[in-house]
KEKE-3310 file (N, C-alpha, C; in steps of 0.2 Angstrom, whole numbers, plus 5000, padded with zeros to 4 digits):
npx = (5408:5409:5406:5417:5427:5422:5423:5437:5441:5435:5443:5456:5454:5453:5465:5473:5469:5474:5487:5490:5499:5495:5489:5480:5467:5465:5466:5455:5444:5447:5445:5431:5426:5430:5424:5410:5411:5414:5402:5393:5398:5396:5382:5378:5383:5375:5362:5364:5356:5349:5335:5320:5312:5317:5320:5324:5337:5346:5353:5366:5370:5382:5388:5391:5381:5372:5376:5365:5355:5354:5345:5333:5338:5341:5329:5323:5330:5327:5313:5314:5321:5312:5301:5305:5306:5312:5308:5313:5310:5310:5308:5314:5308:5305:5299:5298:5295:5293:5295:5293:5284:5277:5285:5288:5297:5311:5325:5343:5357:5374:5389:5395:5386:5371:5357:5344:5329:5317:5308:5319:5336:5346:5362:5368:5380:5383:5388:5388:5382:5373:5364:5355:5358:5359:5369:5370:5377:5378:5386:5387:5388:5395:5389:5389:5380:5375:5365:5358:5351:5339:5334:5317)
npy = (5121:5135:5136:5130:5140:5151:5146:5144:5158:5162:5155:5160:5174:5173:5168:5178:5188:5182:5182:5195:5211:5220:5230:5224:5229:5234:5223:5216:5224:5222:5209:5208:5215:5208:5196:5200:5204:5191:5184:5191:5187:5173:5173:5179:5169:5158:5163:5164:5157:5149:5147:5154:5169:5177:5192:5197:5209:5213:5209:5202:5199:5195:5197:5204:5217:5218:5230:5244:5239:5241:5249:5241:5229:5233:5236:5224:5217:5225:5222:5208:5208:5215:5207:5195:5182:5171:5157:5148:5133:5125:5112:5108:5111:5123:5138:5148:5164:5173:5185:5176:5167:5156:5143:5127:5116:5106:5108:5108:5110:5109:5112:5126:5124:5125:5116:5116:5109:5109:5108:5102:5098:5110:5117:5129:5141:5147:5162:5171:5172:5178:5183:5192:5194:5186:5180:5173:5162:5158:5149:5145:5140:5151:5161:5171:5173:5182:5184:5194:5195:5200:5197:5195)
npz = (5537:5539:5552:5558:5555:5562:5575:5575:5574:5586:5595:5592:5596:5610:5613:5609:5618:5630:5628:5629:5634:5645:5658:5673:5674:5661:5654:5658:5653:5640:5638:5641:5630:5619:5622:5620:5606:5601:5604:5596:5583:5584:5586:5573:5565:5568:5564:5551:5540:5526:5526:5525:5518:5504:5495:5479:5476:5467:5451:5441:5425:5420:5407:5391:5385:5370:5358:5358:5364:5377:5385:5385:5390:5403:5408:5407:5417:5428:5429:5432:5444:5453:5453:5459:5471:5483:5493:5505:5514:5530:5529:5518:5506:5492:5486:5471:5465:5451:5437:5427:5432:5444:5454:5462:5472:5478:5489:5493:5503:5502:5509:5500:5490:5483:5479:5468:5465:5453:5439:5434:5441:5448:5450:5461:5466:5482:5486:5496:5513:5525:5540:5534:5521:5505:5492:5477:5464:5446:5435:5418:5401:5396:5403:5418:5430:5444:5458:5470:5486:5499:5516:5519)
capx = (5414:5409:5406:5424:5430:5420:5426:5444:5441:5434:5449:5461:5453:5454:5473:5476:5468:5478:5494:5491:5503:5492:5488:5475:5461:5464:5465:5448:5440:5448:5441:5424:5424:5432:5418:5405:5412:5413:5395:5390:5400:5392:5375:5377:5384:5369:5357:5365:5353:5345:5328:5316:5310:5322:5318:5330:5339:5351:5355:5371:5370:5389:5389:5391:5375:5373:5375:5359:5350:5356:5339:5328:5341:5341:5322:5321:5333:5323:5307:5315:5323:5306:5296:5308:5306:5313:5306:5316:5307:5314:5307:5318:5305:5307:5295:5301:5291:5297:5291:5291:5278:5278:5287:5290:5301:5315:5332:5348:5363:5380:5394:5393:5382:5363:5354:5337:5325:5310:5307:5326:5340:5351:5367:5369:5385:5381:5394:5388:5375:5373:5357:5351:5360:5361:5372:5371:5380:5377:5391:5386:5387:5397:5386:5391:5375:5375:5359:5358:5344:5339:5329:5311)
capy = (5124:5142:5136:5129:5146:5155:5143:5146:5165:5163:5153:5165:5180:5171:5167:5185:5191:5179:5184:5203:5213:5226:5230:5220:5233:5235:5216:5214:5227:5219:5202:5209:5218:5202:5191:5203:5203:5184:5182:5193:5183:5167:5174:5179:5162:5154:5166:5164:5151:5150:5146:5160:5172:5181:5196:5199:5216:5215:5204:5204:5193:5194:5196:5210:5218:5220:5237:5247:5235:5243:5251:5235:5225:5236:5236:5217:5215:5228:5218:5202:5209:5218:5201:5188:5181:5164:5155:5141:5131:5121:5105:5106:5113:5129:5141:5153:5168:5178:5187:5170:5163:5152:5136:5125:5110:5105:5111:5105:5114:5105:5117:5132:5123:5125:5112:5117:5105:5111:5103:5099:5100:5116:5119:5136:5143:5152:5166:5175:5170:5181:5184:5197:5194:5180:5181:5166:5163:5152:5150:5140:5142:5158:5166:5171:5176:5184:5186:5196:5195:5202:5193:5199)
capz = (5536:5541:5559:5560:5554:5567:5581:5575:5576:5593:5599:5591:5600:5616:5613:5609:5625:5635:5627:5629:5639:5648:5665:5675:5673:5654:5651:5660:5649:5633:5638:5640:5623:5615:5623:5616:5599:5599:5605:5590:5578:5585:5584:5566:5562:5570:5561:5544:5537:5520:5528:5525:5512:5501:5490:5475:5476:5461:5446:5436:5420:5419:5400:5388:5382:5363:5357:5356:5368:5384:5389:5385:5394:5410:5409:5409:5423:5434:5430:5435:5451:5456:5454:5461:5479:5484:5500:5507:5520:5535:5527:5512:5500:5490:5481:5468:5462:5447:5432:5423:5435:5451:5454:5468:5472:5484:5489:5498:5504:5504:5508:5497:5484:5484:5473:5468:5460:5451:5434:5434:5446:5446:5456:5462:5471:5488:5487:5503:5516:5532:5543:5530:5514:5501:5486:5473:5457:5442:5429:5413:5394:5395:5407:5425:5433:5451:5461:5477:5490:5506:5519:5519)
cpx = (5415:5409:5413:5428:5428:5423:5434:5445:5440:5440:5455:5460:5454:5462:5476:5475:5473:5485:5496:5496:5501:5491:5481:5468:5460:5463:5457:5443:5441:5444:5434:5422:5425:5426:5412:5405:5411:5406:5392:5392:5396:5385:5374:5378:5378:5363:5358:5362:5349:5338:5325:5314:5315:5320:5324:5331:5343:5352:5360:5372:5378:5391:5388:5384:5376:5372:5368:5353:5350:5349:5334:5331:5340:5334:5320:5324:5329:5317:5308:5317:5317:5302:5299:5309:5307:5311:5309:5313:5311:5314:5310:5314:5306:5301:5298:5295:5295:5293:5290:5286:5281:5280:5289:5294:5305:5322:5336:5354:5369:5386:5392:5389:5375:5361:5347:5334:5318:5308:5314:5330:5345:5355:5369:5375:5382:5388:5394:5381:5377:5365:5353:5353:5362:5363:5373:5373:5379:5382:5390:5385:5389:5394:5388:5386:5376:5369:5360:5351:5345:5333:5323:5309)
cpy = (5131:5141:5134:5136:5151:5152:5145:5153:5166:5161:5158:5171:5179:5171:5174:5189:5188:5181:5191:5205:5220:5225:5226:5223:5233:5228:5214:5217:5224:5213:5203:5211:5212:5197:5194:5202:5196:5182:5185:5189:5176:5167:5175:5173:5158:5157:5166:5157:5153:5150:5153:5163:5177:5185:5198:5207:5218:5208:5206:5198:5191:5193:5203:5211:5221:5227:5239:5243:5236:5245:5245:5230:5227:5235:5229:5215:5218:5224:5212:5203:5211:5212:5195:5188:5173:5163:5148:5139:5126:5114:5103:5108:5121:5132:5147:5157:5173:5181:5182:5166:5161:5145:5134:5118:5109:5108:5107:5109:5109:5110:5123:5130:5122:5121:5113:5113:5107:5106:5099:5102:5105:5117:5126:5137:5148:5156:5170:5173:5173:5181:5187:5197:5187:5182:5174:5167:5157:5154:5144:5143:5149:5163:5166:5176:5177:5187:5188:5197:5198:5198:5198:5199)
cpz = (5539:5549:5562:5560:5560:5574:5581:5577:5583:5597:5598:5595:5607:5617:5613:5615:5630:5634:5628:5635:5642:5655:5667:5673:5665:5651:5653:5655:5642:5633:5637:5633:5618:5616:5619:5609:5597:5600:5598:5584:5578:5583:5577:5563:5563:5566:5553:5541:5531:5521:5528:5518:5510:5495:5486:5475:5470:5457:5441:5431:5419:5412:5397:5385:5375:5362:5355:5360:5375:5388:5390:5390:5402:5412:5411:5415:5429:5435:5434:5443:5455:5458:5458:5469:5479:5491:5501:5514:5524:5532:5520:5505:5499:5485:5478:5464:5458:5441:5427:5426:5442:5450:5461:5467:5479:5483:5494:5497:5506:5503:5505:5491:5486:5477:5474:5463:5459:5446:5433:5439:5444:5452:5455:5467:5476:5489:5493:5506:5523:5534:5538:5523:5511:5494:5482:5466:5453:5436:5424:5406:5393:5399:5415:5429:5441:5453:5468:5480:5496:5509:5520:5527)
residu = (MET:LYS:LYS:GLN:ILE:TYR:ILE:LEU:ALA:ILE:ALA:ALA:SER:PHE:PHE:MET:VAL:ALA:CYS:GLY:SER:SER:THR:GLU:GLY:GLU:ALA:GLU:GLY:THR:THR:GLU:THR:THR:GLU:GLU:ALA:THR:GLU:GLU:VAL:VAL:GLU:GLU:ALA:GLU:GLU:ALA:SER:ILE:VAL:GLY:GLU:TRP:LYS:MET:THR:ASP:MET:ASP:MET:GLY:MET:GLU:VAL:PRO:ALA:GLY:GLN:GLU:GLU:ALA:PHE:ALA:ALA:SER:ILE:LYS:GLU:ALA:VAL:ASP:ALA:THR:VAL:TYR:THR:PHE:ASN:GLU:ASP:GLY:THR:VAL:SER:LEU:VAL:SER:ASN:LEU:GLY:GLU:GLU:SER:GLY:THR:TYR:ALA:VAL:GLU:GLY:SER:THR:LEU:THR:VAL:THR:THR:LYS:LYS:ALA:GLU:SER:ILE:GLU:ILE:LYS:GLU:LEU:THR:ALA:THR:VAL:LEU:VAL:MET:GLY:ILE:SER:GLU:GLU:GLY:MET:ASN:LEU:THR:MET:SER:PHE:GLU:ARG:LYS)
# end
């Protein structure tokens, strides 16, 4: 789906350049700039793969912290963030390292849904995926967990 959007963006940019009403010299400069921008978008789309090693940078539990538990809660979140690394391999295997230990299993991506299977299958929403940023979300049982990662 994302590739279709990028292709549409590329086609739209070429259409806008073709319809512009500028002098010949300005049009050539605009075309070169548009082609460079288009190449950057295409390169980023090609590099936006979940395959690789991802270090957690932030976690939002999406819930209210019980009164008086704010410090302990923040410390638990920091500990989890500092310890968590996901590694997605090209062969469909995944390894997860966190403050709870290490796990390995398999994964599959279909659209914006990531299914990770370790002891059980878990569906995770991919909210954002670029060459350097991965944001995932899990919504279940009144919790709206969001996890942010950077490529290592």
